[in-house]
N, C-alpha and C positions, 0 to 999 in steps of 0.2 A: 735742421735735417727734423728733430722732434715735433716742432710744431706743424713741419709739411706732412709726417706721418701720423699725428694725430686726424689731422684732418682730412687727407682720403682715406682714413679708418671712419671716421663720421659720413663720409659722402659713400662710402661702400656699405655699411652695414645704415644707414635710417632708411632707404625706400626699400630694404629688403624686409625691414619689419612694420610697414606697413603694409608691403603685399603678404604678410602672412597674417596680419590680424585682417585683414579684407578676405583672404583664403578660407580661415578659418567662420569667419561671419554666413560666408554666401557658401560653405559646407562642401568645397571643391576636396576632390583626395588629394590636390594637390600638396606636395611635402616641401617644406620650408625648412633649413637648418643656417644656422653662423657658428662659427668656432674661430677660436683664436688660440696656437699654442707655440712651441717653440720649433725654429728652424737653423737646423746645420748646411751648410754647404759647402763642400770641397771644391775650392776655387783656384785655378790656375792661375798666378801672379807672371810666371815666366814662362819660356818653353820648359824646364827641367825642374819648377818648383812647384810645387800645391800648399794650400794652406788651408785651414779651417776656418768658415763665419760661424757666428753665432748671432741669433737675431730672432722674430717675431713671424709668424705667419699667420693672417686673420682673412676668411674666406666666407662666402653666401652662397649657397646651391639652392635652385629652387626646381624642382618637380615639372615635368612637364605630361603628357598625355597616359603616361608607363611608369610604374615604379622604380624599373630598370634605369629612367632616361629622366635625364636634369643638365642645368648649367649652370654653370659655376663663375663666379666673380673670385679672385686671389690677390693679395694685396701682400708682400714679403721684404722685410728689410733685414739682411744681417751685414754684420763688419767684423772687422779685427784691429788691433791697435798696434803700430810699429809695424808696419806689414816690411820683410827683408832686412828688417833691423833698421830702418827710416823710419823719421816721425810721422810720417804718413800712413793713414788709414786704408786699408783695403774694405770697398763695402758692394752691394749688389741691393738695389730697388727693383722688385719687379710689379707688376701691374697688367694683369693678364686673365682672359675671360675665355670659356669655351666648353664643349658637351663631356659631360660625365655619361658613363653606363657600368651599369653594374650585373657581374654576369651571374654572381649571386647572391641569393636572399636568404638565409638560412637561418630559423632561432631568432636569437640577439647577433648573430653575426651577418656581417656584411661583405664583400670586395667590391673595389672598383676600378676603372681605367677612367683616365682623362688625359683630354687634349685641351692647351691651354693657350691661347697666341694675346702680343702685347706689346707691352714695351719692358725696355728695362734700362738703369741706369746705372755703370758700374763705374768706381772709383778704385787709384790704388797710385803705388808706383811703377815704373816704367822703364825696364833696362834698356840703356843705349848703349850700344857697341860697349858692353863690357861696365858700365857705369849705371848710374843708378837716375832716373829724371822722374823728380818727387812729384806728386800733387796733379796728376794726370786723370781723366774723366771722359765717359764718352757716353752718349745716350740715341739708341735704339733700337730698334725688332729684334721680340724677343719669343720663341715658343719652348714649350714643356710639354715632355710627355712622361704618364708614370701610374700609379696605383697605390691600393694599398688597401689596408682591412679597419671596419670598423665593428667596434663592440658597443651595444645598446645598455646601458648601466639599468636608466630607467624608462619610466615612459617618457620625461624628455631631455634626459643627460644622455651621451655616450662619448667614448672614445674614440680617436681613430689617429692610425699611425699609416705612414707613405712614404716610396721612394720616388723620387723623380730624377728624370735626365733633362736639365735645361743649358739651352743654349743662347748664350747673347753675345755681345761686340767688347772688344776693348782692344788697346793699343799695342802691337808688336814692334819689337824691336828696331824695326824698319819707320814705327810711327804711324803705319795703316791701321783702320780698324779689322780685326778679323774675328772670325768668329770662335768662343771658346766653349770648350766642354765644359759644366759642370755637374757636379753630383748632390741632389737637396735629399736632406730626409727632414722628416716631420711627423710632431708627437701632439695632438691637440684634444682640447675640450670641447667637444659641439651640445649644441645646444639645440632642440626642436621643438617648435613653433607648434602648438595649440594640441589635440589630443591624436593626430593623425600619425601614422606610422608607416613607412615605406614596406616596414615586409607585411608580407601575410601571415595570418595564423592558420 
């Protein structure tokens, strides 16, 4: 799993670095940033039990025609061990992309909202008829909506925090894949490429 996540991170970030270089060379007003940080997911492992998953979140954001509009690719993985007292881990691996809108750009502070769409692989124990089935997993469509704030520490570094609603699917006690309501909180360090800034002075 570590090899898969490392490969996906490289796949996600390498094209963005190339885009950032070309954007700076061409002198465009386009903003490009990448971030890496901590992710916490409040995850339902059964109809009556929720647990906390801890992990990493990485994303890349490329500005469009306005400082307020951008497109974002997001890769996140979080897990916890011994879910429901079993030897099985619970985990969520998500890979999504979608638009970002910044309602306010004032001084060093930005606010943002985003809607991302893609897929997720959810794994963990499955309670069945009062018992527990160990080692299930399901992959399928997932989406996320949320927002947050960003504070620019320097010309190239910013801090970002956000809260999202993540909808992904996993098995219910009838062994049917059903949509799950996850809450995700993130705190990340953002690197801004080049000398461009999204906000206007």
